[in-house]
Z-matrix of the N, CA and C atoms (Angstrom, degrees):
N
C 1 1.441
C 2 1.532 1 109.38
N 3 1.320 2 115.32 1 143.12
C 4 1.465 3 120.18 2 -179.66
C 5 1.520 4 111.07 3 -74.04
N 6 1.312 5 115.14 4 140.93
C 7 1.455 6 120.18 5 178.77
C 8 1.523 7 111.56 6 -79.84
N 9 1.318 8 116.55 7 -25.34
C 10 1.465 9 119.87 8 -179.88
C 11 1.522 10 109.32 9 -117.12
N 12 1.327 11 117.10 10 145.21
C 13 1.464 12 119.38 11 179.80
C 14 1.534 13 111.20 12 -72.13
N 15 1.324 14 115.81 13 153.57
C 16 1.457 15 121.10 14 175.15
C 17 1.519 16 107.91 15 -95.69
N 18 1.299 17 116.51 16 122.08
C 19 1.458 18 121.94 17 -179.49
C 20 1.525 19 109.28 18 -94.31
N 21 1.336 20 117.27 19 150.64
C 22 1.465 21 119.91 20 177.96
C 23 1.531 22 112.96 21 -56.26
N 24 1.314 23 117.12 22 -31.60
C 25 1.469 24 119.89 23 -179.18
C 26 1.525 25 111.93 24 -67.83
N 27 1.334 26 116.56 25 -17.06
C 28 1.455 27 121.17 26 -179.65
C 29 1.528 28 113.24 27 -91.86
N 30 1.328 29 117.19 28 -10.09
C 31 1.460 30 120.67 29 -178.74
C 32 1.527 31 110.34 30 -78.16
N 33 1.309 32 117.62 31 149.82
C 34 1.465 33 119.60 32 179.38
C 35 1.524 34 111.01 33 -71.45
N 36 1.318 35 115.44 34 155.35
C 37 1.456 36 120.89 35 172.85
C 38 1.518 37 107.31 36 -95.52
N 39 1.315 38 115.88 37 133.80
C 40 1.456 39 121.31 38 -179.36
C 41 1.521 40 109.79 39 -96.61
N 42 1.312 41 116.41 40 172.20
C 43 1.470 42 120.56 41 -175.35
C 44 1.524 43 111.80 42 -59.01
N 45 1.322 44 118.55 43 -36.67
C 46 1.467 45 120.74 44 178.17
C 47 1.533 46 110.40 45 -65.30
N 48 1.329 47 116.88 46 -38.82
C 49 1.465 48 121.24 47 177.53
C 50 1.528 49 110.29 48 -64.04
N 51 1.323 50 115.44 49 -46.28
C 52 1.465 51 120.12 50 -178.88
C 53 1.525 52 111.79 51 -65.86
N 54 1.319 53 116.76 52 -32.04
C 55 1.462 54 120.35 53 177.56
C 56 1.529 55 110.75 54 -65.45
N 57 1.325 56 116.78 55 -43.49
C 58 1.469 57 120.82 56 177.38
C 59 1.520 58 109.69 57 -60.36
N 60 1.325 59 116.55 58 -49.52
C 61 1.462 60 121.16 59 -178.43
C 62 1.528 61 110.79 60 -62.00
N 63 1.309 62 117.24 61 -43.65
C 64 1.463 63 121.40 62 -179.39
C 65 1.528 64 111.57 63 -63.14
N 66 1.326 65 116.46 64 -43.43
C 67 1.470 66 120.00 65 179.03
C 68 1.519 67 111.64 66 -63.10
N 69 1.315 68 116.46 67 -42.60
C 70 1.465 69 120.28 68 179.37
C 71 1.524 70 110.02 69 -68.09
N 72 1.325 71 117.32 70 -39.15
C 73 1.461 72 120.57 71 178.13
C 74 1.527 73 110.44 72 -62.04
N 75 1.327 74 117.02 73 -42.57
C 76 1.466 75 120.46 74 176.28
C 77 1.527 76 110.61 75 -57.87
N 78 1.322 77 115.82 76 -45.52
C 79 1.471 78 121.31 77 -179.09
C 80 1.527 79 111.37 78 -61.93
N 81 1.319 80 116.40 79 -47.92
C 82 1.466 81 120.66 80 -177.58
C 83 1.528 82 110.59 81 -66.37
N 84 1.312 83 117.19 82 -43.08
C 85 1.468 84 120.38 83 179.35
C 86 1.528 85 110.91 84 -62.22
N 87 1.318 86 116.58 85 -43.41
C 88 1.467 87 119.83 86 179.52
C 89 1.524 88 110.79 87 -65.57
N 90 1.323 89 116.16 88 -42.47
C 91 1.461 90 120.99 89 -179.26
C 92 1.528 91 111.77 90 -63.08
N 93 1.312 92 116.61 91 -36.64
C 94 1.471 93 121.75 92 -176.47
C 95 1.526 94 113.56 93 -96.58
N 96 1.325 95 117.08 94 -2.95
C 97 1.459 96 119.78 95 179.50
C 98 1.519 97 113.20 96 71.30
N 99 1.311 98 115.78 97 32.22
C 100 1.468 99 121.75 98 -179.91
C 101 1.522 100 108.46 99 -101.32
N 102 1.323 101 117.26 100 131.12
C 103 1.458 102 121.08 101 177.02
C 104 1.511 103 110.75 102 -65.35
N 105 1.312 104 116.36 103 140.94
C 106 1.474 105 121.49 104 -175.11
C 107 1.524 106 112.09 105 -67.53
N 108 1.323 107 117.92 106 -23.66
C 109 1.466 108 121.46 107 -177.58
C 110 1.525 109 112.10 108 -108.38
N 111 1.327 110 116.48 109 36.03
C 112 1.455 111 121.68 110 179.84
C 113 1.529 112 110.17 111 -108.11
N 114 1.322 113 114.83 112 166.97
C 115 1.460 114 119.39 113 176.17
C 116 1.524 115 110.89 114 -64.75
N 117 1.318 116 116.45 115 -33.96
C 118 1.466 117 120.50 116 177.42
C 119 1.532 118 110.62 117 -60.72
N 120 1.334 119 116.36 118 -44.09
C 121 1.463 120 120.49 119 178.71
C 122 1.531 121 110.79 120 -65.38
N 123 1.304 122 117.37 121 -37.91
C 124 1.468 123 120.80 122 176.83
C 125 1.515 124 110.76 123 -62.30
N 126 1.323 125 115.39 124 -42.81
C 127 1.466 126 119.80 125 179.02
C 128 1.524 127 110.78 126 -64.15
N 129 1.342 128 116.25 127 -42.72
C 130 1.463 129 120.07 128 178.22
C 131 1.531 130 110.87 129 -63.60
N 132 1.314 131 116.62 130 -40.48
C 133 1.456 132 120.37 131 177.42
C 134 1.521 133 111.86 132 -61.87
N 135 1.310 134 116.45 133 -40.08
C 136 1.466 135 120.48 134 178.08
C 137 1.524 136 110.97 135 -64.37
N 138 1.328 137 116.39 136 -40.00
C 139 1.465 138 120.69 137 177.24
C 140 1.527 139 109.83 138 -63.46
N 141 1.321 140 116.35 139 -43.18
C 142 1.470 141 120.50 140 179.43
C 143 1.520 142 111.44 141 -61.78
N 144 1.316 143 116.55 142 -41.94
C 145 1.462 144 119.68 143 179.29
C 146 1.526 145 110.02 144 -62.93
N 147 1.316 146 117.68 145 -42.00
C 148 1.462 147 120.63 146 177.57
C 149 1.524 148 110.98 147 -61.48
N 150 1.336 149 115.99 148 -46.88
C 151 1.461 150 120.12 149 179.20
C 152 1.528 151 110.97 150 -62.18
N 153 1.315 152 116.56 151 -42.73
C 154 1.463 153 121.38 152 -179.54
C 155 1.526 154 110.43 153 -61.38
N 156 1.295 155 116.03 154 -43.30
C 157 1.470 156 119.93 155 179.54
C 158 1.519 157 112.66 156 -70.50
N 159 1.329 158 116.59 157 -19.54
C 160 1.459 159 120.33 158 176.09
C 161 1.523 160 111.61 159 -86.62
N 162 1.341 161 116.30 160 -1.16
C 163 1.456 162 119.35 161 174.33
C 164 1.510 163 116.01 162 113.49
N 165 1.330 164 118.60 163 -1.17
C 166 1.464 165 120.88 164 178.44
C 167 1.522 166 106.68 165 -82.14
N 168 1.324 167 117.10 166 96.99
C 169 1.457 168 122.11 167 -175.47
C 170 1.526 169 112.55 168 -105.82
N 171 1.316 170 117.59 169 -16.01
C 172 1.458 171 121.55 170 179.11
C 173 1.529 172 109.55 171 -77.05
N 174 1.336 173 116.56 172 127.25
C 175 1.457 174 121.29 173 -176.45
C 176 1.519 175 113.53 174 -58.60
N 177 1.334 176 117.18 175 -41.49
C 178 1.467 177 120.88 176 -178.88
C 179 1.529 178 110.82 177 -66.18
N 180 1.317 179 116.95 178 -41.64
C 181 1.468 180 120.34 179 178.44
C 182 1.523 181 110.83 180 -67.33
N 183 1.318 182 114.73 181 -40.56
C 184 1.465 183 119.62 182 178.91
C 185 1.523 184 110.46 183 -61.80
N 186 1.328 185 116.58 184 -43.09
C 187 1.465 186 121.04 185 178.14
C 188 1.523 187 111.16 186 -64.03
N 189 1.316 188 116.68 187 -44.98
C 190 1.469 189 121.20 188 -178.62
C 191 1.524 190 111.52 189 -62.24
N 192 1.315 191 116.67 190 -44.37
C 193 1.469 192 119.91 191 -179.76
C 194 1.528 193 111.34 192 -68.36
N 195 1.319 194 116.82 193 -36.03
C 196 1.454 195 120.23 194 178.50
C 197 1.523 196 110.30 195 -69.31
N 198 1.335 197 117.10 196 -41.37
C 199 1.469 198 120.33 197 177.83
C 200 1.519 199 110.78 198 -63.60
N 201 1.334 200 116.84 199 -34.65
C 202 1.461 201 120.60 200 177.78
C 203 1.523 202 110.48 201 -66.53
N 204 1.333 203 116.58 202 -28.64
C 205 1.462 204 121.17 203 178.33
C 206 1.514 205 111.24 204 -64.97
N 207 1.340 206 115.93 205 -34.12
C 208 1.468 207 120.10 206 179.43
C 209 1.495 208 108.26 207 -65.77
């Protein structure tokens, strides 16, 4: 038995997870006029990954929370 608990943030992201995040990132970047290969987009992607690992799996909710971050 493990001595320490496994947190969702420690689990790997699979291709289906990354596809959801990538699609939402594309949507948010296009909506906000942010280039996909900018530092701003990287920061937004990092925020999305954090939110996703905290349990926000719905694309619309993920987009809304990320847009609120801006």
